[in-house]
All heavy atoms as TSV, in Angstrom:
chain	resi	resn	atom	element	x	y	z
A	1	MET	N	N	-126.839	34.133	84.724
A	1	MET	CA	C	-127.760	34.819	85.529
A	1	MET	C	C	-127.670	34.340	86.956
A	1	MET	O	O	-127.851	35.133	87.901
A	1	MET	CB	C	-129.169	34.663	84.988
A	1	MET	CG	C	-129.385	35.414	83.683
A	1	MET	SD	S	-131.065	35.286	83.031
A	1	MET	CE	C	-131.987	36.066	84.304
A	2	GLU	N	N	-127.368	33.068	87.150
A	2	GLU	CA	C	-127.209	32.520	88.500
A	2	GLU	C	C	-126.046	33.257	89.207
A	2	GLU	O	O	-126.175	33.638	90.346
A	2	GLU	CB	C	-126.895	31.026	88.453
A	2	GLU	CG	C	-128.087	30.215	88.070
A	2	GLU	CD	C	-129.190	30.242	89.093
A	2	GLU	OE1	O	-128.921	30.182	90.292
A	2	GLU	OE2	O	-130.369	30.338	88.647
A	3	CYS	N	N	-124.969	33.422	88.512
A	3	CYS	CA	C	-123.815	34.150	89.067
A	3	CYS	C	C	-124.187	35.562	89.453
A	3	CYS	O	O	-123.873	36.072	90.525
A	3	CYS	CB	C	-122.654	34.135	88.092
A	3	CYS	SG	S	-121.319	35.249	88.497
A	4	MET	N	N	-124.938	36.220	88.583
A	4	MET	CA	C	-125.312	37.594	88.769
A	4	MET	C	C	-126.259	37.710	89.997
A	4	MET	O	O	-126.185	38.711	90.703
A	4	MET	CB	C	-125.942	38.168	87.530
A	4	MET	CG	C	-124.981	38.339	86.382
A	4	MET	SD	S	-125.711	39.118	84.962
A	4	MET	CE	C	-125.642	40.802	85.512
A	5	ARG	N	N	-127.125	36.734	90.180
A	5	ARG	CA	C	-128.072	36.777	91.308
A	5	ARG	C	C	-127.428	36.415	92.607
A	5	ARG	O	O	-127.647	37.055	93.643
A	5	ARG	CB	C	-129.229	35.848	91.045
A	5	ARG	CG	C	-130.394	36.471	90.366
A	5	ARG	CD	C	-131.652	35.678	90.544
A	5	ARG	NE	N	-131.528	34.267	90.311
A	5	ARG	CZ	C	-131.905	33.627	89.226
A	5	ARG	NH1	N	-132.484	34.268	88.241
A	5	ARG	NH2	N	-131.749	32.338	89.082
A	6	GLN	N	N	-126.582	35.359	92.577
A	6	GLN	CA	C	-126.113	34.784	93.818
A	6	GLN	C	C	-124.719	35.239	94.273
A	6	GLN	O	O	-124.445	35.267	95.429
A	6	GLN	CB	C	-126.131	33.267	93.713
A	6	GLN	CG	C	-127.533	32.713	93.541
A	6	GLN	CD	C	-127.533	31.195	93.335
A	6	GLN	OE1	O	-126.524	30.559	93.401
A	6	GLN	NE2	N	-128.712	30.671	93.113
A	7	GLN	N	N	-123.857	35.570	93.324
A	7	GLN	CA	C	-122.460	35.848	93.682
A	7	GLN	C	C	-121.997	37.224	93.417
A	7	GLN	O	O	-120.904	37.604	93.813
A	7	GLN	CB	C	-121.564	34.806	93.001
A	7	GLN	CG	C	-121.869	33.387	93.463
A	7	GLN	CD	C	-120.999	32.381	92.805
A	7	GLN	OE1	O	-120.083	32.689	92.053
A	7	GLN	NE2	N	-121.258	31.121	93.079
A	8	TRP	N	N	-122.738	38.014	92.710
A	8	TRP	CA	C	-122.360	39.360	92.375
A	8	TRP	C	C	-122.410	40.218	93.640
A	8	TRP	O	O	-123.378	40.190	94.376
A	8	TRP	CB	C	-123.319	39.967	91.337
A	8	TRP	CG	C	-122.721	41.000	90.461
A	8	TRP	CD1	C	-122.606	42.353	90.748
A	8	TRP	CD2	C	-122.173	40.828	89.166
A	8	TRP	NE1	N	-122.033	42.999	89.695
A	8	TRP	CE2	C	-121.772	42.103	88.710
A	8	TRP	CE3	C	-121.997	39.750	88.341
A	8	TRP	CZ2	C	-121.197	42.271	87.464
A	8	TRP	CZ3	C	-121.449	39.923	87.089
A	8	TRP	CH2	C	-121.044	41.195	86.663
A	9	PRO	N	N	-121.345	40.979	93.930
A	9	PRO	CA	C	-121.346	41.810	95.124
A	9	PRO	C	C	-122.470	42.839	95.167
A	9	PRO	O	O	-122.731	43.465	94.135
A	9	PRO	CB	C	-119.997	42.487	95.104
A	9	PRO	CG	C	-119.165	41.768	94.097
A	9	PRO	CD	C	-120.133	41.102	93.170
A	10	ASP	N	N	-123.109	42.993	96.278
A	10	ASP	CA	C	-124.179	43.980	96.402
A	10	ASP	C	C	-123.707	45.364	96.017
A	10	ASP	O	O	-124.459	46.146	95.418
A	10	ASP	CB	C	-124.764	43.963	97.801
A	10	ASP	CG	C	-125.573	42.731	98.114
A	10	ASP	OD1	O	-126.063	42.083	97.159
A	10	ASP	OD2	O	-125.679	42.398	99.303
A	11	ARG	N	N	-122.505	45.731	96.396
A	11	ARG	CA	C	-121.961	47.056	96.128
A	11	ARG	C	C	-121.877	47.373	94.627
A	11	ARG	O	O	-121.800	48.495	94.227
A	11	ARG	CB	C	-120.581	47.235	96.736
A	11	ARG	CG	C	-119.578	46.304	96.128
A	11	ARG	CD	C	-118.135	46.607	96.459
A	11	ARG	NE	N	-117.218	45.617	96.000
A	11	ARG	CZ	C	-116.901	45.391	94.729
A	11	ARG	NH1	N	-117.388	46.161	93.779
A	11	ARG	NH2	N	-116.034	44.482	94.414
A	12	ALA	N	N	-121.875	46.314	93.825
A	12	ALA	CA	C	-121.689	46.452	92.346
A	12	ALA	C	C	-122.974	46.229	91.591
A	12	ALA	O	O	-122.935	46.038	90.364
A	12	ALA	CB	C	-120.610	45.475	91.897
A	13	ARG	N	N	-124.130	46.288	92.236
A	13	ARG	CA	C	-125.375	46.055	91.552
A	13	ARG	C	C	-126.041	47.356	91.199
A	13	ARG	O	O	-127.124	47.707	91.707
A	13	ARG	CB	C	-126.291	45.204	92.421
A	13	ARG	CG	C	-125.803	43.821	92.586
A	13	ARG	CD	C	-126.764	42.956	93.357
A	13	ARG	NE	N	-126.201	41.646	93.540
A	13	ARG	CZ	C	-126.879	40.534	93.726
A	13	ARG	NH1	N	-128.198	40.594	93.719
A	13	ARG	NH2	N	-126.286	39.382	93.915
A	14	GLY	N	N	-125.408	48.047	90.284
A	14	GLY	CA	C	-125.910	49.334	89.831
A	14	GLY	C	C	-126.563	49.244	88.499
A	14	GLY	O	O	-127.089	48.213	88.110
A	15	ARG	N	N	-126.505	50.352	87.768
A	15	ARG	CA	C	-127.189	50.456	86.470
A	15	ARG	C	C	-126.641	49.436	85.480
A	15	ARG	O	O	-127.427	48.794	84.766
A	15	ARG	CB	C	-126.984	51.874	85.956
A	15	ARG	CG	C	-127.672	52.105	84.640
A	15	ARG	CD	C	-127.512	53.507	84.131
A	15	ARG	NE	N	-128.206	54.392	85.107
A	15	ARG	CZ	C	-127.997	55.681	85.129
A	15	ARG	NH1	N	-127.123	56.264	84.356
A	15	ARG	NH2	N	-128.644	56.432	85.998
A	16	SER	N	N	-125.309	49.254	85.411
A	16	SER	CA	C	-124.760	48.341	84.422
A	16	SER	C	C	-125.143	46.863	84.794
A	16	SER	O	O	-125.361	46.043	83.911
A	16	SER	CB	C	-123.250	48.466	84.326
A	16	SER	OG	O	-122.583	48.237	85.529
A	17	TRP	N	N	-125.225	46.563	86.092
A	17	TRP	CA	C	-125.651	45.213	86.505
A	17	TRP	C	C	-127.072	44.999	86.074
A	17	TRP	O	O	-127.416	43.919	85.526
A	17	TRP	CB	C	-125.515	45.073	88.034
A	17	TRP	CG	C	-125.959	43.731	88.491
A	17	TRP	CD1	C	-125.204	42.587	88.579
A	17	TRP	CD2	C	-127.253	43.322	88.947
A	17	TRP	NE1	N	-125.953	41.551	89.064
A	17	TRP	CE2	C	-127.248	41.994	89.281
A	17	TRP	CE3	C	-128.468	44.049	89.113
A	17	TRP	CZ2	C	-128.337	41.301	89.773
A	17	TRP	CZ3	C	-129.572	43.373	89.575
A	17	TRP	CH2	C	-129.525	41.994	89.888
A	18	ARG	N	N	-127.953	45.951	86.321
A	18	ARG	CA	C	-129.358	45.794	85.946
A	18	ARG	C	C	-129.496	45.633	84.468
A	18	ARG	O	O	-130.314	44.812	83.965
A	18	ARG	CB	C	-130.182	46.982	86.451
A	18	ARG	CG	C	-130.420	46.940	87.949
A	18	ARG	CD	C	-131.426	47.969	88.391
A	18	ARG	NE	N	-131.088	49.314	88.003
A	18	ARG	CZ	C	-130.292	50.138	88.776
A	18	ARG	NH1	N	-129.762	49.695	89.877
A	18	ARG	NH2	N	-130.062	51.373	88.346
A	19	ALA	N	N	-128.739	46.418	83.682
A	19	ALA	CA	C	-128.829	46.325	82.179
A	19	ALA	C	C	-128.323	44.952	81.756
A	19	ALA	O	O	-128.951	44.344	80.871
A	19	ALA	CB	C	-127.991	47.431	81.582
A	20	ALA	N	N	-127.227	44.492	82.347
A	20	ALA	CA	C	-126.714	43.159	81.942
A	20	ALA	C	C	-127.678	42.029	82.286
A	20	ALA	O	O	-127.910	41.120	81.530
A	20	ALA	CB	C	-125.358	42.927	82.594
A	21	TYR	N	N	-128.215	42.107	83.491
A	21	TYR	CA	C	-129.171	41.065	83.933
A	21	TYR	C	C	-130.369	41.055	83.000
A	21	TYR	O	O	-130.820	39.989	82.578
A	21	TYR	CB	C	-129.623	41.376	85.382
A	21	TYR	CG	C	-130.378	40.198	85.979
A	21	TYR	CD1	C	-129.700	39.148	86.553
A	21	TYR	CD2	C	-131.738	40.187	85.938
A	21	TYR	CE1	C	-130.393	38.086	87.095
A	21	TYR	CE2	C	-132.461	39.112	86.480
A	21	TYR	CZ	C	-131.781	38.098	87.064
A	21	TYR	OH	O	-132.473	37.054	87.589
A	22	ARG	N	N	-130.892	42.231	82.684
A	22	ARG	CA	C	-132.036	42.311	81.775
A	22	ARG	C	C	-131.697	41.763	80.387
A	22	ARG	O	O	-132.477	41.043	79.784
A	22	ARG	CB	C	-132.502	43.765	81.700
A	22	ARG	CG	C	-133.792	43.972	80.985
A	22	ARG	CD	C	-134.346	45.388	81.134
A	22	ARG	NE	N	-133.345	46.452	81.090
A	22	ARG	CZ	C	-132.943	47.163	82.168
A	22	ARG	NH1	N	-133.504	46.986	83.324
A	22	ARG	NH2	N	-132.058	48.117	82.025
A	23	THR	N	N	-130.511	42.123	79.882
A	23	THR	CA	C	-130.112	41.607	78.560
A	23	THR	C	C	-129.907	40.122	78.534
A	23	THR	O	O	-130.334	39.433	77.627
A	23	THR	CB	C	-128.801	42.329	78.118
A	23	THR	OG1	O	-129.009	43.752	78.143
A	23	THR	CG2	C	-128.370	41.917	76.737
A	24	CYS	N	N	-129.336	39.587	79.616
A	24	CYS	CA	C	-129.167	38.101	79.701
A	24	CYS	C	C	-130.525	37.407	79.757
A	24	CYS	O	O	-130.748	36.408	79.084
A	24	CYS	CB	C	-128.350	37.735	80.905
A	24	CYS	SG	S	-126.610	38.174	80.812
A	25	ARG	N	N	-131.452	37.941	80.535
A	25	ARG	CA	C	-132.795	37.399	80.613
A	25	ARG	C	C	-133.462	37.435	79.248
A	25	ARG	O	O	-134.088	36.484	78.806
A	25	ARG	CB	C	-133.617	38.146	81.666
A	25	ARG	CG	C	-135.014	37.530	81.905
A	25	ARG	CD	C	-135.849	38.411	82.786
A	25	ARG	NE	N	-136.048	39.702	82.108
A	25	ARG	CZ	C	-136.017	40.871	82.704
A	25	ARG	NH1	N	-135.799	40.965	84.000
A	25	ARG	NH2	N	-136.199	41.980	82.047
A	26	ASP	N	N	-133.351	38.589	78.582
A	26	ASP	CA	C	-133.932	38.754	77.269
A	26	ASP	C	C	-133.323	37.749	76.244
A	26	ASP	O	O	-134.041	37.238	75.352
A	26	ASP	CB	C	-133.793	40.169	76.757
A	26	ASP	CG	C	-134.669	41.165	77.445
A	26	ASP	OD1	O	-135.562	40.723	78.202
A	26	ASP	OD2	O	-134.481	42.375	77.261
A	27	ALA	N	N	-132.037	37.471	76.358
A	27	ALA	CA	C	-131.372	36.530	75.460
A	27	ALA	C	C	-131.933	35.123	75.716
A	27	ALA	O	O	-132.192	34.366	74.751
A	27	ALA	CB	C	-129.886	36.556	75.655
A	28	LEU	N	N	-132.130	34.780	76.942
A	28	LEU	CA	C	-132.721	33.458	77.222
A	28	LEU	C	C	-134.154	33.335	76.710
A	28	LEU	O	O	-134.575	32.287	76.317
A	28	LEU	CB	C	-132.729	33.192	78.752
A	28	LEU	CG	C	-131.365	32.869	79.328
A	28	LEU	CD1	C	-131.472	32.805	80.879
A	28	LEU	CD2	C	-130.830	31.572	78.794
A	29	ASP	N	N	-134.871	34.447	76.688
A	29	ASP	CA	C	-136.230	34.460	76.193
A	29	ASP	C	C	-136.308	34.606	74.659
A	29	ASP	O	O	-137.386	34.573	74.085
A	29	ASP	CB	C	-137.033	35.611	76.842
A	29	ASP	CG	C	-137.326	35.343	78.300
A	29	ASP	OD1	O	-137.250	34.174	78.739
A	29	ASP	OD2	O	-137.604	36.313	79.015
A	30	GLY	N	N	-135.121	34.784	74.009
A	30	GLY	CA	C	-135.108	34.890	72.562
A	30	GLY	C	C	-135.262	36.293	72.019
A	30	GLY	O	O	-135.392	36.484	70.794
A	31	TRP	N	N	-135.284	37.288	72.893
A	31	TRP	CA	C	-135.451	38.679	72.425
A	31	TRP	C	C	-134.132	39.354	72.057
A	31	TRP	O	O	-134.136	40.358	71.351
A	31	TRP	CB	C	-136.147	39.501	73.513
A	31	TRP	CG	C	-137.553	39.050	73.795
A	31	TRP	CD1	C	-137.947	38.251	74.822
A	31	TRP	CD2	C	-138.678	39.329	72.996
A	31	TRP	NE1	N	-139.306	38.041	74.718
A	31	TRP	CE2	C	-139.784	38.668	73.633
A	31	TRP	CE3	C	-138.904	40.062	71.861
A	31	TRP	CZ2	C	-141.048	38.771	73.096
A	31	TRP	CZ3	C	-140.184	40.154	71.351
A	31	TRP	CH2	C	-141.261	39.494	71.972
A	32	ARG	N	N	-133.010	38.852	72.591
A	32	ARG	CA	C	-131.691	39.407	72.312
A	32	ARG	C	C	-130.770	38.259	71.937
A	32	ARG	O	O	-131.092	37.106	72.184
A	32	ARG	CB	C	-131.116	40.112	73.573
A	32	ARG	CG	C	-131.960	41.253	74.100
A	32	ARG	CD	C	-131.972	42.507	73.271
A	32	ARG	NE	N	-130.719	43.160	73.152
A	32	ARG	CZ	C	-130.280	44.172	73.939
A	32	ARG	NH1	N	-131.063	44.607	74.909
A	32	ARG	NH2	N	-129.109	44.716	73.733
A	33	THR	N	N	-129.621	38.582	71.428
A	33	THR	CA	C	-128.639	37.533	71.054
A	33	THR	C	C	-127.732	37.200	72.241
A	33	THR	O	O	-127.615	37.970	73.177
A	33	THR	CB	C	-127.775	37.975	69.860
A	33	THR	OG1	O	-126.925	39.088	70.307
A	33	THR	CG2	C	-128.619	38.410	68.669
A	34	ALA	N	N	-127.127	36.043	72.141
A	34	ALA	CA	C	-126.123	35.665	73.137
A	34	ALA	C	C	-124.946	36.618	73.145
A	34	ALA	O	O	-124.374	36.924	74.162
A	34	ALA	CB	C	-125.646	34.231	72.861
A	35	ARG	N	N	-124.638	37.121	71.963
A	35	ARG	CA	C	-123.553	38.081	71.871
A	35	ARG	C	C	-123.886	39.377	72.640
A	35	ARG	O	O	-123.049	39.951	73.332
A	35	ARG	CB	C	-123.303	38.430	70.377
A	35	ARG	CG	C	-122.117	39.344	70.151
A	35	ARG	CD	C	-121.854	39.506	68.683
A	35	ARG	NE	N	-120.677	40.328	68.546
A	35	ARG	CZ	C	-120.198	40.748	67.395
A	35	ARG	NH1	N	-120.823	40.433	66.304
A	35	ARG	NH2	N	-119.114	41.469	67.356
A	36	ASP	N	N	-125.127	39.868	72.490
A	36	ASP	CA	C	-125.575	41.018	73.298
A	36	ASP	C	C	-125.429	40.776	74.770
A	36	ASP	O	O	-124.968	41.618	75.508
A	36	ASP	CB	C	-127.016	41.362	72.974
A	36	ASP	CG	C	-127.267	41.867	71.571
A	36	ASP	OD1	O	-126.323	42.351	70.939
A	36	ASP	OD2	O	-128.412	41.805	71.132
A	37	ALA	N	N	-125.831	39.550	75.221
A	37	ALA	CA	C	-125.768	39.223	76.613
A	37	ALA	C	C	-124.333	39.173	77.105
A	37	ALA	O	O	-124.020	39.685	78.163
A	37	ALA	CB	C	-126.455	37.843	76.831
A	38	ARG	N	N	-123.463	38.584	76.286
A	38	ARG	CA	C	-122.047	38.515	76.698
A	38	ARG	C	C	-121.429	39.914	76.825
A	38	ARG	O	O	-120.756	40.199	77.785
A	38	ARG	CB	C	-121.261	37.673	75.692
A	38	ARG	CG	C	-119.789	37.534	76.094
A	38	ARG	CD	C	-118.948	36.832	75.012
A	38	ARG	NE	N	-117.627	36.629	75.473
A	38	ARG	CZ	C	-116.673	37.569	75.473
A	38	ARG	NH1	N	-116.949	38.764	75.077
A	38	ARG	NH2	N	-115.438	37.297	75.884
A	39	LYS	N	N	-121.697	40.745	75.878
A	39	LYS	CA	C	-121.173	42.115	75.889
A	39	LYS	C	C	-121.651	42.852	77.123
A	39	LYS	O	O	-120.860	43.512	77.805
A	39	LYS	CB	C	-121.624	42.886	74.644
A	39	LYS	CG	C	-120.829	42.584	73.399
A	39	LYS	CD	C	-121.359	43.466	72.286
A	39	LYS	CE	C	-120.630	43.244	71.015
A	39	LYS	NZ	N	-121.123	44.180	69.978
A	40	ALA	N	N	-122.923	42.714	77.441
A	40	ALA	CA	C	-123.486	43.427	78.614
A	40	ALA	C	C	-122.899	42.848	79.874
A	40	ALA	O	O	-122.565	43.611	80.817
A	40	ALA	CB	C	-124.991	43.309	78.607
A	41	PHE	N	N	-122.750	41.554	79.948
A	41	PHE	CA	C	-122.182	40.915	81.137
A	41	PHE	C	C	-120.736	41.359	81.364
A	41	PHE	O	O	-120.363	41.753	82.487
A	41	PHE	CB	C	-122.275	39.392	81.005
A	41	PHE	CG	C	-121.699	38.649	82.201
A	41	PHE	CD1	C	-122.532	38.346	83.269
A	41	PHE	CD2	C	-120.368	38.276	82.238
A	41	PHE	CE1	C	-122.035	37.693	84.381
A	41	PHE	CE2	C	-119.880	37.616	83.383
A	41	PHE	CZ	C	-120.704	37.298	84.412
A	42	VAL	N	N	-119.931	41.335	80.304
A	42	VAL	CA	C	-118.533	41.733	80.415
A	42	VAL	C	C	-118.448	43.210	80.808
A	42	VAL	O	O	-117.624	43.587	81.675
A	42	VAL	CB	C	-117.768	41.430	79.079
A	42	VAL	CG1	C	-116.411	42.090	79.073
A	42	VAL	CG2	C	-117.652	39.942	78.895
A	43	ARG	N	N	-119.272	44.046	80.219
A	43	ARG	CA	C	-119.286	45.458	80.539
A	43	ARG	C	C	-119.557	45.686	82.017
A	43	ARG	O	O	-118.876	46.425	82.728
A	43	ARG	CB	C	-120.287	46.184	79.674
A	43	ARG	CG	C	-120.234	47.706	79.842
A	43	ARG	CD	C	-121.238	48.405	78.911
A	43	ARG	NE	N	-121.221	47.884	77.565
A	43	ARG	CZ	C	-122.258	47.316	76.943
A	43	ARG	NH1	N	-123.408	47.176	77.560
A	43	ARG	NH2	N	-122.164	46.886	75.715
A	44	ALA	N	N	-120.570	45.022	82.547
A	44	ALA	CA	C	-120.930	45.132	83.933
A	44	ALA	C	C	-119.841	44.596	84.861
A	44	ALA	O	O	-119.518	45.177	85.908
A	44	ALA	CB	C	-122.260	44.400	84.222
A	45	ALA	N	N	-119.234	43.472	84.463
A	45	ALA	CA	C	-118.172	42.906	85.293
A	45	ALA	C	C	-116.950	43.797	85.354
A	45	ALA	O	O	-116.331	43.977	86.395
A	45	ALA	CB	C	-117.817	41.523	84.750
A	46	ARG	N	N	-116.611	44.363	84.210
A	46	ARG	CA	C	-115.485	45.315	84.196
A	46	ARG	C	C	-115.802	46.545	85.056
A	46	ARG	O	O	-114.960	47.021	85.831
A	46	ARG	CB	C	-115.166	45.749	82.771
A	46	ARG	CG	C	-114.411	44.691	82.027
A	46	ARG	CD	C	-113.718	45.279	80.806
A	46	ARG	NE	N	-112.908	44.208	80.196
A	46	ARG	CZ	C	-113.054	43.803	78.951
A	46	ARG	NH1	N	-113.887	44.427	78.152
A	46	ARG	NH2	N	-112.316	42.838	78.473
A	47	LYS	N	N	-116.983	47.064	84.916
A	47	LYS	CA	C	-117.338	48.268	85.682
A	47	LYS	C	C	-117.317	47.976	87.189
A	47	LYS	O	O	-116.972	48.830	87.981
A	47	LYS	CB	C	-118.742	48.731	85.276
A	47	LYS	CG	C	-119.130	50.042	85.932
A	47	LYS	CD	C	-120.221	50.714	85.132
A	47	LYS	CE	C	-120.569	52.027	85.837
A	47	LYS	NZ	N	-120.080	53.170	85.129
A	48	ALA	N	N	-117.673	46.736	87.567
A	48	ALA	CA	C	-117.688	46.338	88.978
A	48	ALA	C	C	-116.313	46.000	89.474
A	48	ALA	O	O	-116.129	45.716	90.672
A	48	ALA	CB	C	-118.639	45.156	89.137
A	49	GLY	N	N	-115.339	45.929	88.570
A	49	GLY	CA	C	-113.981	45.551	88.954
A	49	GLY	C	C	-113.819	44.041	89.160
A	49	GLY	O	O	-112.876	43.599	89.854
A	50	LEU	N	N	-114.672	43.269	88.557
A	50	LEU	CA	C	-114.635	41.848	88.710
A	50	LEU	C	C	-113.910	41.133	87.549
A	50	LEU	O	O	-113.645	39.960	87.653
A	50	LEU	CB	C	-116.077	41.273	88.754
A	50	LEU	CG	C	-116.957	41.816	89.897
A	50	LEU	CD1	C	-118.364	41.291	89.762
A	50	LEU	CD2	C	-116.324	41.447	91.236
A	51	LEU	N	N	-113.590	41.888	86.544
A	51	LEU	CA	C	-112.961	41.275	85.342
A	51	LEU	C	C	-111.773	42.079	84.958
A	51	LEU	O	O	-111.922	43.216	84.507
A	51	LEU	CB	C	-114.022	41.265	84.194
A	51	LEU	CG	C	-113.657	40.488	82.970
A	51	LEU	CD1	C	-113.450	39.000	83.282
A	51	LEU	CD2	C	-114.729	40.638	81.922
A	52	ALA	N	N	-110.617	41.521	85.173
A	52	ALA	CA	C	-109.396	42.234	84.933
A	52	ALA	C	C	-108.682	41.766	83.671
A	52	ALA	O	O	-107.661	42.333	83.324
A	52	ALA	CB	C	-108.471	42.140	86.154
A	53	TRP	N	N	-109.192	40.723	83.010
A	53	TRP	CA	C	-108.494	40.240	81.850
A	53	TRP	C	C	-108.881	40.995	80.589
A	53	TRP	O	O	-109.951	41.602	80.529
A	53	TRP	CB	C	-108.761	38.750	81.655
A	53	TRP	CG	C	-110.210	38.426	81.472
A	53	TRP	CD1	C	-111.092	38.096	82.431
A	53	TRP	CD2	C	-110.975	38.426	80.243
A	53	TRP	NE1	N	-112.334	37.882	81.927
A	53	TRP	CE2	C	-112.282	38.081	80.584
A	53	TRP	CE3	C	-110.651	38.656	78.925
A	53	TRP	CZ2	C	-113.300	37.970	79.635
A	53	TRP	CZ3	C	-111.677	38.560	77.979
A	53	TRP	CH2	C	-112.935	38.214	78.324
A	54	ALA	N	N	-108.035	40.902	79.627
A	54	ALA	CA	C	-108.357	41.443	78.308
A	54	ALA	C	C	-107.964	40.357	77.308
A	54	ALA	O	O	-107.130	39.512	77.624
A	54	ALA	CB	C	-107.553	42.705	78.041
A	55	ARG	N	N	-108.568	40.430	76.167
A	55	ARG	CA	C	-108.181	39.413	75.171
A	55	ARG	C	C	-106.728	39.599	74.788
A	55	ARG	O	O	-106.220	40.680	74.574
A	55	ARG	CB	C	-109.039	39.609	73.894
A	55	ARG	CG	C	-110.423	39.168	74.036
A	55	ARG	CD	C	-111.105	39.191	72.716
A	55	ARG	NE	N	-112.465	38.731	72.882
A	55	ARG	CZ	C	-113.339	38.633	71.913
A	55	ARG	NH1	N	-112.973	39.010	70.728
A	55	ARG	NH2	N	-114.530	38.171	72.113
A	56	LYS	N	N	-106.104	38.428	74.666
A	56	LYS	CA	C	-104.690	38.440	74.249
A	56	LYS	C	C	-104.675	38.605	72.720
A	56	LYS	O	O	-105.491	38.071	72.010
A	56	LYS	CB	C	-103.994	37.105	74.588
A	56	LYS	CG	C	-103.869	36.894	76.053
A	56	LYS	CD	C	-103.157	35.596	76.323
A	56	LYS	CE	C	-103.017	35.359	77.803
A	56	LYS	NZ	N	-102.375	34.097	78.110
A	57	PRO	N	N	-103.711	39.384	72.227
A	57	PRO	CA	C	-103.616	39.523	70.783
A	57	PRO	C	C	-103.249	38.212	70.117
A	57	PRO	O	O	-102.554	37.370	70.699
A	57	PRO	CB	C	-102.484	40.546	70.558
A	57	PRO	CG	C	-101.824	40.707	71.913
A	57	PRO	CD	C	-102.715	40.155	72.929
A	58	VAL	N	N	-103.763	37.984	68.928
A	58	VAL	CA	C	-103.483	36.750	68.221
A	58	VAL	C	C	-102.064	36.812	67.656
A	58	VAL	O	O	-101.682	37.814	67.043
A	58	VAL	CB	C	-104.496	36.583	67.040
A	58	VAL	CG1	C	-104.164	35.351	66.216
A	58	VAL	CG2	C	-105.900	36.520	67.621
A	59	ASP	N	N	-101.334	35.728	67.865
A	59	ASP	CA	C	-99.970	35.619	67.376
A	59	ASP	C	C	-99.983	34.993	65.987
A	59	ASP	O	O	-100.290	33.804	65.843
A	59	ASP	CB	C	-99.110	34.797	68.322
A	59	ASP	CG	C	-97.666	34.697	67.898
A	59	ASP	OD1	O	-97.258	35.438	66.989
A	59	ASP	OD2	O	-96.954	33.879	68.486
A	60	HIS	N	N	-99.683	35.781	64.984
A	60	HIS	CA	C	-99.706	35.304	63.629
A	60	HIS	C	C	-98.345	34.857	63.116
A	60	HIS	O	O	-98.178	34.606	61.938
A	60	HIS	CB	C	-100.256	36.389	62.687
A	60	HIS	CG	C	-101.686	36.751	62.944
A	60	HIS	ND1	N	-102.717	35.918	62.600
A	60	HIS	CD2	C	-102.237	37.807	63.530
A	60	HIS	CE1	C	-103.888	36.496	62.947
A	60	HIS	NE2	N	-103.619	37.618	63.534
A	61	THR	N	N	-97.368	34.739	64.013
A	61	THR	CA	C	-96.021	34.389	63.582
A	61	THR	C	C	-95.837	32.899	63.460
A	61	THR	O	O	-94.847	32.458	62.934
A	61	THR	CB	C	-94.942	34.958	64.571
A	61	THR	OG1	O	-95.222	34.390	65.862
A	61	THR	CG2	C	-95.022	36.478	64.593
A	62	GLY	N	N	-96.800	32.102	63.932
A	62	GLY	CA	C	-96.739	30.658	63.717
A	62	GLY	C	C	-96.142	29.938	64.807
A	62	GLY	O	O	-95.791	28.990	65.142
């Protein structure tokens, strides 16, 4: 939430930012899960163009 308040670009504080911020706050208050908060945060960051990574596929070849 500190990052979202202090470092998130103003241009990217739209609907997804507000939803993510609210979900993170609710998770801290015990109303939502940490998983919900992470999903909302990642969704907002991707929408804002702040997150360009994707999960790497797991290598099962050993």
